MARBA-804801 format. One line per field, with one value per residue (C-alpha): residue number from 1; residue in three letters; x, y, z. Coordinates in steps of 0.001 Angstrom, whole numbers, plus 500000, padded with zeros to 6 digits. Layout:
<sites>
seq	(NUM ...)
type	(ALA ...)
x	(X ...)
y	(Y ...)
z	(Z ...)
</sites>
This chain:
<sites>
seq	(1 2 3 4 5 6 7 8 9 10 11 12 13 14 15 16 17 18 19 20 21 22 23 24 25 26 27 28 29 30 31 32 33 34 35 36 37 38 39 40 41 42 43 44 45 46 47 48 49 50 51 52 53 54 55 56 57 58 59 60 61 62 63 64 65 66 67 68 69 70 71 72 73 74 75 76 77 78 79 80 81 82 83 84 85 86 87 88 89 90 91 92 93 94 95 96 97 98 99 100 101 102 103 104 105 106 107 108 109 110 111 112 113 114 115 116 117 118 119 120 121 122 123 124 125 126 127 128 129 130 131 132 133 134 135 136 137 138 139 140 141 142 143 144 145 146 147 148 149 150 151 152 153 154 155 156 157 158 159 160 161 162 163 164 165 166 167 168 169 170 171 172 173 174 175 176 177 178 179 180 181 182 183 184 185 186 187 188 189 190 191 192 193 194 195 196 197 198 199 200 201 202 203 204 205 206 207 208 209 210 211 212 213 214 215 216 217 218 219 220 221 222 223 224 225 226 227 228 229 230 231 232 233 234 235 236 237 238 239 240 241 242 243 244 245 246 247 248 249 250 251 252 253 254 255 256 257 258 259 260 261 262 263 264 265 266 267 268 269 270 271 272 273 274 275 276 277 278 279 280 281 282 283 284 285 286 287 288 289 290 291 292 293 294 295 296 297 298 299 300 301 302 303 304 305 306 307 308 309 310 311 312 313 314 315 316 317 318 319 320 321 322 323 324 325 326 327 328 329 330 331 332 333 334 335 336 337 338 339 340 341 342 343 344 345 346 347 348 349 350 351 352 353 354 355 356 357 358 359 360 361 362 363 364 365 366 367 368 369 370 371 372 373 374 375 376 377 378 379 380 381 382 383 384 385 386 387 388 389 390 391 392 393 394 395 396 397 398 399 400 401 402 403 404 405 406 407 408 409 410 411 412 413 414 415 416 417 418 419 420 421 422 423 424 425 426 427 428 429 430 431 432 433 434 435 436 437 438 439 440 441 442 443 444 445 446 447 448 449 450 451 452 453 454 455 456 457 458 459 460 461 462 463 464 465 466 467 468 469 470 471 472 473 474 475 476 477 478 479 480 481 482 483 484 485 486 487 488 489 490 491 492 493 494 495 496 497 498 499 500 501 502 503 504 505 506 507 508 509 510 511 512 513 514 515 516 517 518 519 520 521 522 523 524 525 526 527 528 529 530 531 532 533 534 535 536 537 538 539 540 541 542 543 544 545 546 547 548 549 550 551 552)
type	(SER ALA VAL HIS ARG ARG ASN SER SER SER LEU PRO ALA GLY GLN PRO ASN ARG GLY ARG PRO TRP ARG LEU LEU GLN ALA ALA TRP GLY ILE VAL LEU LEU LEU CYS ALA GLU VAL SER GLY ASN ALA PHE GLU SER GLY ALA SER PRO GLY LEU LEU LEU ASP GLU ALA LEU PHE ALA PRO LEU ALA PHE GLN ALA GLU GLN LEU PRO SER PRO ASN SER VAL LEU ALA PRO ASP GLN PRO GLY THR ILE ARG ARG TRP ALA GLY GLU LEU LEU ALA GLY SER GLY ASP PRO GLN GLY PRO VAL LEU ASP PRO ASN GLN VAL GLY ASN VAL ARG GLY ARG LEU ALA ALA PHE GLU ASP ALA GLY ALA ASN LEU PRO ILE VAL GLN LEU SER GLY PHE PHE GLN LEU ASP ASP GLY LEU PHE SER GLN PRO ALA ALA SER ARG GLU ARG LEU GLY ASP ILE GLN ASP GLY LEU SER PHE ARG ARG THR ARG LEU GLN ALA VAL GLY GLN LEU THR GLU PHE VAL ASP PHE THR ILE MET LEU ASP PHE SER LEU GLN GLY ARG PRO SER PHE GLY ASP VAL TRP GLY GLU GLN SER GLU ILE PRO PHE LEU GLY THR VAL ARG ILE GLY GLN PHE ARG PRO PRO SER THR MET GLU GLY TRP THR SER VAL ARG HIS LEU GLU PHE LEU GLU ARG SER THR PRO TYR GLN ALA PHE ASN PRO HIS ARG ARG ILE GLY ALA MET ALA TYR ALA MET SER ASP ASN GLU ARG THR SER TRP ALA ALA CYS VAL TYR GLY THR GLY LEU THR PHE TRP ASP GLY THR ASP MET VAL TYR GLN THR PHE GLY ASP ASN ARG THR GLY ILE GLN ILE GLY ASP ASN GLY GLY VAL THR PHE SER SER ARG ILE THR HIS LEU VAL HIS TYR ASP GLU PRO SER GLU GLY ARG SER LEU LEU HIS VAL GLY ALA GLY TYR VAL TYR SER GLN LEU GLY GLY GLU GLY THR SER GLY PRO PHE ALA LYS THR TYR ASN SER GLN VAL LEU PRO GLU PHE PHE VAL GLY ASP PRO ALA GLY GLY GLY ARG THR ALA ALA GLY THR PRO PHE VAL LEU SER THR GLY ARG ILE LEU ALA ASN ASP PHE SER LEU TYR HIS VAL GLU LEU ALA GLY ASN ALA GLY GLN PHE HIS PHE GLN SER GLU VAL LEU LEU GLU ALA VAL ASN GLN ARG GLY GLY PRO THR MET LEU GLN PRO GLY ALA TYR ALA GLN CYS GLY TYR PHE LEU THR GLY GLU HIS PRO GLY TYR LEU LYS GLU PRO GLY VAL PHE ASP TYR ASN VAL VAL PRO PHE SER PRO PHE PHE GLY THR GLY ARG HIS GLY GLY VAL ARG GLY TRP GLY ALA TRP GLU VAL ALA PHE ARG TRP SER TYR LEU ASP LEU SER CYS THR ASN LEU ASN PRO ALA ASN GLU ILE SER ASP PRO ALA ARG ARG TYR GLU GLN PRO PRO VAL PRO ASN PHE GLY VAL LEU ASN GLU SER THR LEU ALA LEU ASN TRP TRP TRP ASN ARG PHE THR ARG VAL GLN LEU ASN TRP ILE HIS SER MET PRO ASP SER LEU GLY SER GLY PRO ALA PRO PHE ASP ILE VAL GLY THR ARG PHE GLN VAL GLU PHE)
x	(500071 502886 504085 500700 500467 503779 502745 499681 501127 503587 501019 501180 498681 495109 496143 493099 493867 493382 494215 490481 489237 491901 491393 487581 488494 490958 488080 485694 488139 488681 485171 484989 487794 485713 482665 484723 486188 483001 481252 484276 483996 480344 481052 483685 481224 478682 480958 481376 484818 487559 488496 485558 485719 482439 478984 478511 474758 475589 476775 474191 472590 475664 476493 476721 473871 474446 473253 469524 468805 465161 462692 462636 459033 456070 452863 449494 446297 443814 440816 441826 439609 441558 444096 443480 444186 447298 448893 446967 448828 452299 453986 452118 452638 456119 455122 454395 456610 457428 459333 456062 453953 451497 448176 444971 442448 439384 440803 439075 441003 443397 441605 442682 446245 446749 445338 446665 450251 448806 450403 447418 445002 441961 442437 442561 439388 438256 441403 441351 444013 444300 445330 445545 447202 447338 447972 449380 448964 450431 449359 450555 448573 449538 446635 446716 443825 441172 441300 440925 438128 436408 437179 438243 441744 442521 444255 447400 446879 448142 445753 445383 443569 442860 443350 441768 441782 440579 439721 439992 439596 438414 435547 435408 437095 435232 433936 435952 434952 436250 435278 436969 436553 438176 438829 439688 436728 433302 431661 434947 434758 433053 431897 434652 434551 432254 431396 431417 431957 431770 434014 433845 430336 429449 429231 429477 432975 432977 429981 430558 427633 427974 429820 432473 433858 431803 433362 433614 436755 440407 441178 438223 439638 443118 443577 443734 446503 448670 447806 450538 449381 447950 444535 442465 441711 438952 437127 436873 435505 432959 431468 432315 430184 432595 431744 428169 425940 425200 426100 428578 430202 433569 435739 438982 439542 441676 444592 444557 444181 440641 438553 435335 432859 429094 427365 424133 424086 421869 422873 423336 423723 421636 422425 420598 422099 420344 417120 416598 417592 419869 420226 423674 424758 428197 431024 431979 428793 430466 427245 426435 422740 420576 416949 414050 410689 411429 414331 417978 419386 422604 424150 427613 430111 433678 435831 439718 442124 445713 446881 450589 451971 455451 455091 458895 459257 455828 454462 457361 456268 452385 449718 446168 442928 439516 436013 433126 429626 427351 423554 422368 418724 418559 417246 415361 411642 409976 411389 412193 414210 417558 415641 414739 415805 418788 421920 424967 428704 431521 435427 438408 441570 443043 444197 442471 442997 440449 436965 435138 432113 432454 430785 433482 433512 436765 436343 436390 439480 440196 437239 435300 436637 433684 430066 427054 424755 421556 419899 416484 417170 416050 419125 422617 424920 428627 430826 434513 437671 441192 444505 447619 451137 454358 457579 460403 461021 458401 454520 451398 447678 444887 440910 438405 435016 431400 428607 425045 422649 419009 417505 413873 412071 415134 417458 420300 423333 426708 429685 433114 436357 439732 443131 446459 449456 452981 455851 459602 461146 464844 466077 464882 461610 458279 454657 453034 449818 446809 445379 441773 440717 442722 444611 448004 449292 451314 453513 456620 459411 462586 465639 467488 465602 466272 467409 470171 472700 472581 473309 477126 476487 475593 472594 472310 470291 468211 464675 462820 462444 459846 458899 455498 453128 449346 447004 443408 440370 436922 433820 431188 429556 426373 425667 422243 421034 417088 416999 414040 415869 418467 417521 420479 420072 420206 422205 425201 425498 427000 429433 433334 432903 429629 427056 426648 430224 429883 433058 435916 438812 442344 444901 448826 450339 454136 454858 457918 457539 459869 459484 461687 460593 457356 455575 456391 456569 456712 455218 455406 452854 453016 449430 448725 444820 443309 439432 437579 434357 431299 430798 433939 436953 440034 441177 444269 446250 449192 449511 452418 451170 453327 452293 453783 452132 452656 450458 450673)
y	(500001 502378 501445 502182 505461 506544 505759 507726 510731 510901 511241 514595 517235 516692 513243 510681 507728 504637 502040 501174 501074 499092 496594 496299 495695 492697 491227 491415 489962 487061 486320 486247 483707 481762 481684 480532 477570 476723 476894 475073 472112 471704 471562 468808 466789 467096 465622 468972 469563 470480 473250 475352 477106 479069 478020 480164 480326 482596 485177 484686 488041 489886 488422 490857 490419 490388 493333 492797 494110 495375 492684 492273 490997 492921 493891 492226 494258 493082 494006 491533 488361 485536 487805 488460 485025 484960 487797 489029 488678 487467 490290 490341 486670 486200 483288 483050 484690 488044 488398 488287 490825 493042 491529 493627 491761 493043 490581 487237 484757 487214 487116 483551 484291 487205 485269 481830 483228 483084 480116 477930 480312 477886 477683 481557 482748 485463 487009 490523 492806 496379 497149 500395 502701 506416 508209 511578 512936 516138 517404 519769 520654 522167 523461 524829 527634 524840 523123 526006 527259 524052 522586 525886 526571 523514 524179 522207 520674 518578 516321 513030 510804 507968 507526 504274 502182 498475 495963 492247 489183 485566 484717 481060 478404 479284 483029 486107 489806 493314 496948 499634 503561 506019 509570 511269 510933 512564 511881 511723 509115 507170 503465 501100 497403 495915 492468 488906 485591 481986 479621 475948 476073 473070 473928 477769 477814 480928 483384 486954 489323 493345 495907 495158 495407 493032 490570 492655 493392 492339 496120 496309 493491 494781 496373 500567 499845 498266 499669 500075 503890 506464 505694 502841 503407 505739 502457 501293 504356 504878 501396 499452 499779 500182 498918 497991 496143 492788 488875 486931 483511 482761 479715 478270 474972 472319 472932 476686 477583 478577 480930 482321 484634 485482 488375 489871 493675 496918 498614 502415 504313 506929 510015 513018 516354 518518 518917 515632 511963 511646 508299 507527 504847 504514 505493 504627 503688 505980 506017 502184 503107 502224 502863 502667 500409 499902 497597 498633 495054 493796 490408 490303 487280 486762 483649 483636 480977 480494 479026 478916 479419 478877 477318 477282 481023 481866 483113 484976 483649 483206 483743 484768 485056 485966 487430 488586 489710 492136 492948 496028 496910 500659 501786 505105 506387 508484 510252 513644 514998 513791 510669 509393 506091 507246 506046 508401 507992 510447 510023 511758 511997 508875 511598 513494 516220 518351 517698 514451 516416 518940 516763 516869 520822 522363 524776 521783 520050 517761 517958 515228 515385 513579 513023 511590 513484 511768 509587 507948 504274 500800 498773 498189 495388 495371 492546 492151 490102 490356 489112 489509 487880 488086 487026 487694 491480 492516 492094 493304 493500 494544 494611 495443 496474 497038 498420 498376 500731 500232 503686 504513 503924 502910 502474 500750 502605 500975 502485 500835 501182 499567 499804 498291 498578 497136 497368 496621 496180 497661 496059 492461 492069 490857 491809 489065 487229 486290 482997 483271 486662 486406 489573 490914 492354 495325 495313 493724 492938 494877 492539 495544 497544 501369 502617 504990 504373 507516 511339 510390 507074 505986 504505 500878 499311 500943 499444 498327 500485 500121 501950 501397 502843 502677 503733 503753 504596 505597 506357 508208 509848 508738 509108 507530 509307 509966 513611 513422 511125 513558 515186 516947 520118 522903 525058 522435 523004 526464 525350 524136 521537 521279 518378 516454 516452 513785 512732 510511 510266 508829 508810 507919 507425 507070 506052 505570 503490 503247 500739 501638 498242 496336 498978 502197 503581 506614 506826 509613 509552 511974 511861 513133 513408 514054 514676 515135 516625 516733 520345 521805 519430 518300 519981 518005 518648 517321 516354 515532 513514 512146 509768 509029 505776 503781 500713 498058)
z	(500129 500554 497303 495752 497678 496365 492849 493149 494707 491768 489103 487308 488330 487008 485698 487279 489471 487168 489567 490934 487076 485873 488845 487774 484345 485375 487566 484747 482266 484668 484798 481116 481027 483734 481676 478382 480158 481538 477963 476621 479211 478669 474839 475388 477400 475014 472376 470535 468520 470985 468405 469489 472862 472449 471153 468281 468798 471876 469483 466689 467537 467163 463441 460611 458047 454425 452481 451582 448083 447345 446365 442434 442151 440924 442605 441470 441185 443876 441681 438966 439194 441121 442492 446021 447825 445636 447377 450372 453624 452243 453497 457147 457479 456224 454197 450303 447863 449096 445649 443590 441930 443528 442658 442140 444394 442219 439317 439048 440692 442692 445985 446693 445409 447973 450955 450091 451338 454959 456944 458136 456621 457017 460770 461253 459080 458599 457146 456212 454458 453344 449888 447818 445506 444214 440749 440675 437149 435335 431725 429451 426258 423077 420826 417480 416478 415256 418453 420518 418502 418723 422307 424017 425708 427614 430745 431905 435203 437861 439921 441660 439130 441349 445206 446606 449724 449659 452362 450766 452609 452732 455324 454934 452615 449453 450402 449668 449462 448901 449725 447665 448069 445963 447133 444202 442047 442141 445622 447624 448585 445940 445261 443629 443708 446416 446123 447662 445925 446603 444644 443774 442636 440245 436581 437331 438830 441068 441483 442494 443517 444100 441957 439701 436139 434036 431540 428223 426462 427280 427884 430133 432347 432465 435938 436124 438559 435709 432390 429752 429058 431327 430514 428498 424848 423107 422027 425548 426776 423904 424118 427440 430442 433556 436989 437246 440058 438978 439257 437426 437030 435800 435517 433754 432138 433854 431735 432384 428592 428323 430415 430341 432240 431859 433796 434332 435578 435666 432249 433249 436341 437846 439995 441427 439897 442446 440496 438732 438620 435696 433750 432043 429860 430144 432787 436344 438813 441520 443680 443480 442286 439358 439640 437171 436341 432651 431568 432160 432305 430510 429659 428784 427987 427088 426322 425666 424886 424975 421698 422967 426469 427574 431253 431987 431302 432920 429584 428133 424839 424325 421877 423094 421298 422557 421641 423689 423359 425246 425014 426808 427316 428138 431268 432011 431537 428825 425878 427517 430523 432237 433020 429436 427869 426362 424716 425424 424665 424940 425159 426642 424733 426813 429463 432230 434894 436469 438425 437047 438142 435256 432869 430227 429753 429031 432109 434250 433312 430140 427847 425820 422303 420881 422134 420790 423108 424427 421705 422139 422025 423069 423224 421740 421156 421471 419507 419872 418873 420603 419718 421868 422657 424267 422468 424828 425682 422846 423346 421436 422291 419942 419743 417173 418449 416740 418620 417161 418632 418072 418192 418837 415525 413751 411847 413559 414036 413611 415681 414889 416953 417250 418603 418726 420873 421373 423619 424227 427605 427291 430384 429254 431409 429971 431121 433176 432047 434296 432971 434929 433553 430392 430466 430397 433763 432873 436016 436278 438724 437606 437289 438944 441431 441161 444801 446313 449062 450685 449860 449682 448007 444416 442711 442560 439821 436899 437651 434681 431294 428453 425457 424024 421264 420773 417736 418441 416051 416926 414769 416445 413360 413921 410273 410112 413459 413349 414254 416166 418558 419617 422756 424073 426202 423414 425326 425317 421716 422207 425035 424454 423800 422062 422796 420702 418787 416448 414360 413830 416184 415687 418667 418746 421908 422623 426037 428285 431756 434483 437369 440085 441970 442187 444160 442352 438789 436586 433343 430509 427537 424471 422994 419475 419334 415988 416231 413183 413888 411488 410155 411617 410227 411905 415233 416359 419640 421788 425408 427330 430379 433293 436300 439472 441139 444517 445379 447904)
</sites>
């Protein structure tokens, strides 16, 4: 102790005495050595290799983990038939394929896919999962004088095109459901897909009841989450009823090469405009309402077949054919007023920003470029054929449509339309194909996801890049229209755009699509719209539109 005191007193001024901490450190180190000896002895007694002094499991929590790159797989849209059970819950349950595409649960067959990933799902029913997405669009318009004179000065704009939340789930082994609301469309929120379905029904397959997209065209059953372009084509807008309330049966052959669906639903939609109840033939039923005592029932059907499908590559090479038929008895009452029994078709230039409640007026956003106005009619029929294929990085899709409108007192009006589109993935991917609905799923899993490594780091991966082109054609000339059947509001004839606005529309679209990962994408479209209105001639204009989309 004398030596210790002497050494301590000889420390330089201000230098702390480290004798006590050093002894504590020596004691702690001795305890560690004793523990090592004890663990080593236990290991030898249990027959472990004498070369290991410590059990590696003791240090497993401290082990460094290899860098985990973002998941390369895509997201499947849950509103596609058959998607929900294929995807729902896989991230929450930690089972299934977390690398797979995000499925739209509204697509036929997708509900089961989303929910099947739950381990022991049958023992934990009911199962519910939240899904959703948003699309933020921006548009710049360039109009020559002829376009401004006919349509007015279309304003540039920025808006949320769609913002949707959706609950999807499985109640029993055979019963699935979904409830989806949109917060961007008229109504805020407004009705989307709201339905329940029972699977494994003899002969029928799966039966769905509620509001949904009925079977009609290939493009009509392609999820709006996963379109190759910003909007569906003009023939789809003009001829194809969107969501409706009804009952549908769908099924697929045992070899998964042929699929079919048939549906009965309310033809149009009705809504209160503040003064009167309005009947509308086409468009999205955002209120979930159709009323009327006289008619308003539609039968629709569609069948598809895979002539060729390469199973090992999951459809990287395929050839698809299909056809469909729709018969619609129009609803409404009487021959005058907003609730009259009428046919009414109008189209946007494959892009929209603005307020959907504006009725297609230029003052409210992107206008309707063609419109038949309200035409007294009894019913209409839609016929269509489709051809599509994958060939490695290249793919194409096309449809031809013909709508026959039985106007009141005749004659029948024939209105044709068609589109053809193709795309090529610069980074090597290919679009998915959903066999049960018989459609392309234009959502891919980038081979190399795009992400950064911090402010002072770099970029890892480029994502997936695609270039695409589409040409669409639509004839709404109504050349054999009986003038007595045209009952549009006379005041609309002098608005911009006028209603009716008969004519022929050609449109070309060049697209560049960039998937950052399976949840996020950026899209750029250059649209050259070429409406040729009867009585006023061509009035072409251009649109540059962009979209940022996130889904889960």
